[in-house]
MARLORO-24876 format. One record per residue: residue number from 1; residue in three letters; chain; x, y, z of N, C-alpha, C in turn. Coordinates in nm, 4 decimals, m for minus. Layout:
<pts>
[pt NUM, ALA, A, [X, Y, Z], [X, Y, Z], [X, Y, Z]]
...
</pts>
This chain:
<pts>
[pt 1, MET, A, [m1.5859, m1.5069, m1.9961], [m1.6640, m1.4692, m1.8926], [m1.6581, m1.5954, m1.7917]]
[pt 2, THR, A, [m1.6277, m1.4816, m1.6825], [m1.6596, m1.5828, m1.5183], [m1.8039, m1.6691, m1.4803]]
[pt 3, ASP, A, [m1.7725, m1.7575, m1.4848], [m1.8822, m1.8971, m1.4187], [m1.9604, m1.7793, m1.2613]]
[pt 4, ARG, A, [m1.8785, m1.8032, m1.1893], [m1.9033, m1.6878, m1.0286], [m1.8560, m1.5976, m1.0211]]
[pt 5, PRO, A, [m1.9339, m1.5736, m0.9376], [m1.9139, m1.4295, m0.8714], [m1.7583, m1.4252, m0.7968]]
[pt 6, VAL, A, [m1.6788, m1.3486, m0.7893], [m1.5207, m1.3098, m0.7279], [m1.6347, m1.2444, m0.5432]]
[pt 7, LYS, A, [m1.5465, m1.3005, m0.5199], [m1.6028, m1.2056, m0.3193], [m1.4737, m1.1168, m0.3017]]
[pt 8, HIS, A, [m1.4569, m0.9915, m0.2808], [m1.3630, m0.9323, m0.2051], [m1.4397, m0.8606, m0.1029]]
[pt 9, SER, A, [m1.3582, m0.7507, m0.0039], [m1.4096, m0.7435, 0.0964], [m1.3758, m0.5518, 0.0419]]
[pt 10, LEU, A, [m1.4531, m0.4925, 0.1183], [m1.4416, m0.3501, 0.0976], [m1.4355, m0.3118, 0.2278]]
[pt 11, THR, A, [m1.3826, m0.1268, 0.2207], [m1.4558, m0.0882, 0.3809], [m1.5152, 0.0450, 0.3044]]
[pt 12, LEU, A, [m1.6385, 0.0499, 0.3976], [m1.6984, 0.1506, 0.3940], [m1.7313, 0.2215, 0.5418]]
[pt 13, ARG, A, [m1.7014, 0.3334, 0.5250], [m1.7017, 0.4059, 0.6368], [m1.6111, 0.3223, 0.7725]]
[pt 14, GLY, A, [m1.5848, 0.2385, 0.7308], [m1.4909, 0.2092, 0.8305], [m1.5306, 0.0470, 0.8815]]
[pt 15, HIS, A, [m1.6117, 0.0367, 0.7959], [m1.6773, m0.0919, 0.8223], [m1.6172, m0.2120, 0.6848]]
[pt 16, ARG, A, [m1.6041, m0.3145, 0.7540], [m1.5426, m0.4562, 0.6172], [m1.7041, m0.5101, 0.5915]]
[pt 17, THR, A, [m1.6603, m0.5000, 0.4973], [m1.8281, m0.5633, 0.3487], [m1.7621, m0.6836, 0.2750]]
[pt 18, SER, A, [m1.8241, m0.7861, 0.2601], [m1.7758, m0.8209, 0.1381], [m1.9029, m0.8002, m0.0109]]
[pt 19, VAL, A, [m1.8080, m0.7767, m0.1273], [m1.8837, m0.7814, m0.2694], [m1.9125, m0.8583, m0.3171]]
[pt 20, SER, A, [m1.9347, m0.9632, m0.3287], [m1.9187, m1.0657, m0.4606], [m1.9883, m1.0098, m0.6108]]
[pt 21, LEU, A, [m1.8777, m0.9872, m0.7367], [m1.8878, m0.9408, m0.8519], [m1.8056, m1.0422, m0.9434]]
[pt 22, GLU, A, [m1.8484, m1.0300, m1.0404], [m1.7843, m1.1088, m1.1557], [m1.6863, m1.0568, m1.2244]]
[pt 23, SER, A, [m1.5808, m1.1146, m1.2630], [m1.4108, m1.1087, m1.2658], [m1.4458, m0.9587, m1.3423]]
[pt 24, GLU, A, [m1.5378, m0.9362, m1.4533], [m1.5639, m0.8392, m1.5611], [m1.5986, m0.7205, m1.4959]]
[pt 25, PHE, A, [m1.6667, m0.7334, m1.4102], [m1.7362, m0.6433, m1.3433], [m1.6247, m0.5531, m1.2310]]
[pt 26, TRP, A, [m1.5418, m0.6214, m1.1211], [m1.4466, m0.6169, m1.0510], [m1.3543, m0.5225, m1.1601]]
[pt 27, HIS, A, [m1.2971, m0.5561, m1.2420], [m1.1880, m0.4983, m1.3490], [m1.2422, m0.3610, m1.3991]]
[pt 28, ALA, A, [m1.3923, m0.3535, m1.4508], [m1.4762, m0.2154, m1.5198], [m1.4364, m0.1437, m1.3716]]
[pt 29, PHE, A, [m1.5378, m0.1519, m1.2847], [m1.5511, m0.0917, m1.1661], [m1.3607, m0.0481, m1.1066]]
[pt 30, ARG, A, [m1.2766, m0.1187, m1.1046], [m1.1668, m0.0772, m1.0855], [m1.0795, 0.0735, m1.1855]]
[pt 31, GLN, A, [m1.1623, 0.0362, m1.3098], [m1.0803, 0.1551, m1.4192], [m1.2006, 0.2180, m1.4239]]
[pt 32, ILE, A, [m1.3260, 0.2288, m1.3774], [m1.3799, 0.3988, m1.3171], [m1.3366, 0.4556, m1.2139]]
[pt 33, ALA, A, [m1.3146, 0.3199, m1.0867], [m1.2275, 0.4190, m0.9419], [m1.1123, 0.5045, m1.0363]]
[pt 34, ASP, A, [m1.0285, 0.4457, m1.1139], [m0.9008, 0.5338, m1.1463], [m0.9145, 0.6141, m1.2696]]
[pt 35, SER, A, [m0.9898, 0.6515, m1.3606], [m1.0338, 0.7680, m1.4086], [m1.0930, 0.8674, m1.3627]]
[pt 36, LYS, A, [m1.1033, 0.8152, m1.2216], [m1.1913, 0.9318, m1.0987], [m1.0937, 0.9629, m1.0126]]
[pt 37, GLY, A, [m0.9854, 0.8966, m1.0286], [m0.8886, 0.9546, m0.9089], [m0.9613, 0.9143, m0.7513]]
[pt 38, LYS, A, [m1.0203, 0.7508, m0.7779], [m1.0679, 0.7825, m0.6586], [m1.0207, 0.6097, m0.5999]]
[pt 39, THR, A, [m1.0248, 0.5485, m0.4834], [m1.0446, 0.4148, m0.4663], [m1.1349, 0.3660, m0.5189]]
[pt 40, ILE, A, [m1.1679, 0.2479, m0.4596], [m1.2804, 0.1252, m0.5049], [m1.3520, 0.1200, m0.4073]]
[pt 41, ASN, A, [m1.2705, 0.1411, m0.2502], [m1.3618, 0.1612, m0.1977], [m1.4598, 0.3082, m0.1520]]
[pt 42, ALA, A, [m1.3507, 0.4376, m0.2153], [m1.4177, 0.5551, m0.1997], [m1.5072, 0.5635, m0.3418]]
[pt 43, LEU, A, [m1.5226, 0.4863, m0.4148], [m1.6378, 0.4762, m0.5285], [m1.7324, 0.3805, m0.5108]]
[pt 44, ALA, A, [m1.7117, 0.2761, m0.3927], [m1.8439, 0.1916, m0.3236], [m1.9212, 0.3269, m0.2025]]
[pt 45, ILE, A, [m1.8058, 0.3913, m0.1584], [m1.8761, 0.4551, m0.0601], [m2.0111, 0.5768, m0.1578]]
[pt 46, ASP, A, [m1.9668, 0.5932, m0.2643], [m2.0374, 0.6949, m0.3314], [m2.1405, 0.6036, m0.4078]]
[pt 47, ILE, A, [m2.1450, 0.4820, m0.4138], [m2.2275, 0.4499, m0.4526], [m2.3665, 0.4190, m0.3219]]
[pt 48, ASP, A, [m2.2887, 0.3357, m0.2787], [m2.3468, 0.3141, m0.1527], [m2.4365, 0.4070, m0.1185]]
[pt 49, GLU, A, [m2.3863, 0.5425, m0.0727], [m2.4514, 0.6569, m0.0326], [m2.5994, 0.7141, m0.1237]]
[pt 50, ALA, A, [m2.5538, 0.6966, m0.2818], [m2.6280, 0.7407, m0.3818], [m2.7666, 0.6208, m0.4232]]
[pt 51, ARG, A, [m2.7559, 0.4821, m0.3470], [m2.8621, 0.4211, m0.3401], [m3.0178, 0.4348, m0.2527]]
[pt 52, THR, A, [m3.1253, 0.4123, m0.3590], [m3.2414, 0.4889, m0.2872], [m3.3223, 0.3754, m0.2967]]
[pt 53, THR, A, [m3.2608, 0.2462, m0.3343], [m3.3642, 0.1182, m0.3470], [m3.3102, m0.0285, m0.2308]]
[pt 54, ASP, A, [m3.3922, m0.0916, m0.1584], [m3.3343, m0.1868, m0.0898], [m3.2362, m0.3170, m0.1659]]
[pt 55, ALA, A, [m3.1963, m0.2710, m0.2978], [m3.0994, m0.3618, m0.3619], [m2.9178, m0.3620, m0.3096]]
[pt 56, GLY, A, [m2.8910, m0.4925, m0.2904], [m2.7613, m0.4913, m0.2615], [m2.6508, m0.3959, m0.3232]]
[pt 57, LEU, A, [m2.5881, m0.4027, m0.2410], [m2.4389, m0.3385, m0.2743], [m2.3975, m0.3623, m0.4328]]
[pt 58, ALA, A, [m2.3437, m0.4752, m0.4258], [m2.3265, m0.5324, m0.5424], [m2.4175, m0.4886, m0.6744]]
[pt 59, SER, A, [m2.5582, m0.5554, m0.6031], [m2.6514, m0.4956, m0.7422], [m2.6022, m0.3307, m0.8124]]
[pt 60, ALA, A, [m2.6043, m0.2690, m0.6780], [m2.5726, m0.1160, m0.6814], [m2.4632, m0.0883, m0.7899]]
[pt 61, ILE, A, [m2.3598, m0.1680, m0.7469], [m2.2120, m0.1394, m0.8542], [m2.2553, m0.1794, m0.9996]]
[pt 62, ARG, A, [m2.3309, m0.2847, m0.9815], [m2.2876, m0.3415, m1.1399], [m2.4070, m0.2168, m1.2202]]
[pt 63, VAL, A, [m2.5041, m0.2004, m1.1535], [m2.5826, m0.1161, m1.2317], [m2.5207, 0.0609, m1.2704]]
[pt 64, PHE, A, [m2.4127, 0.0649, m1.1274], [m2.2991, 0.1704, m1.1941], [m2.2172, 0.1384, m1.2858]]
[pt 65, VAL, A, [m2.1348, 0.0480, m1.3235], [m2.0523, 0.0170, m1.4218], [m2.1627, 0.0328, m1.5352]]
[pt 66, LEU, A, [m2.2809, m0.0146, m1.5461], [m2.3684, m0.0486, m1.6772], [m2.3944, 0.0769, m1.7178]]
[pt 67, ASN, A, [m2.4109, 0.2067, m1.6128], [m2.4696, 0.3232, m1.6765], [m2.3659, 0.4062, m1.7184]]
[pt 68, HIS, A, [m2.2494, 0.3746, m1.6343], [m2.0999, 0.4506, m1.6537], [m2.0578, 0.4285, m1.8446]]
[pt 69, TYR, A, [m2.0602, 0.3565, m1.8338], [m2.0087, 0.2623, m2.0056], [m2.1530, 0.3346, m2.0925]]
[pt 70, ARG, A, [m2.2227, 0.3306, m2.0879], [m2.3774, 0.3589, m2.1516], [m2.3676, 0.5292, m2.1522]]
[pt 71, SER, A, [m2.3557, 0.5925, m2.0823], [m2.3246, 0.7219, m2.1067], [m2.1921, 0.7488, m2.1776]]
[pt 72, LEU, A, [m2.0930, 0.6700, m2.1990], [m1.9947, 0.7369, m2.3113], [m2.0307, 0.6976, m2.4784]]
[pt 73, ARG, A, [m2.1740, 0.6744, m2.4514], [m2.1878, 0.6387, m2.5896], [m2.2151, 0.7958, m2.6734]]
</pts>
């Protein structure tokens, strides 16, 4: 596991934003996006629009990834 999150830029509805996630979460996030036939930008938009709390986008992505894999059990 990596020690520090890795920052990547995403484009959400025409606006650039930076998101920091651990490498493992980036890898899982890309796999999920691929399995859904979406780009990571498109999936990030879906996650961003579904947020119901003030939690940041990075946290929302981590919870999304966790819930995705939990649902596969």
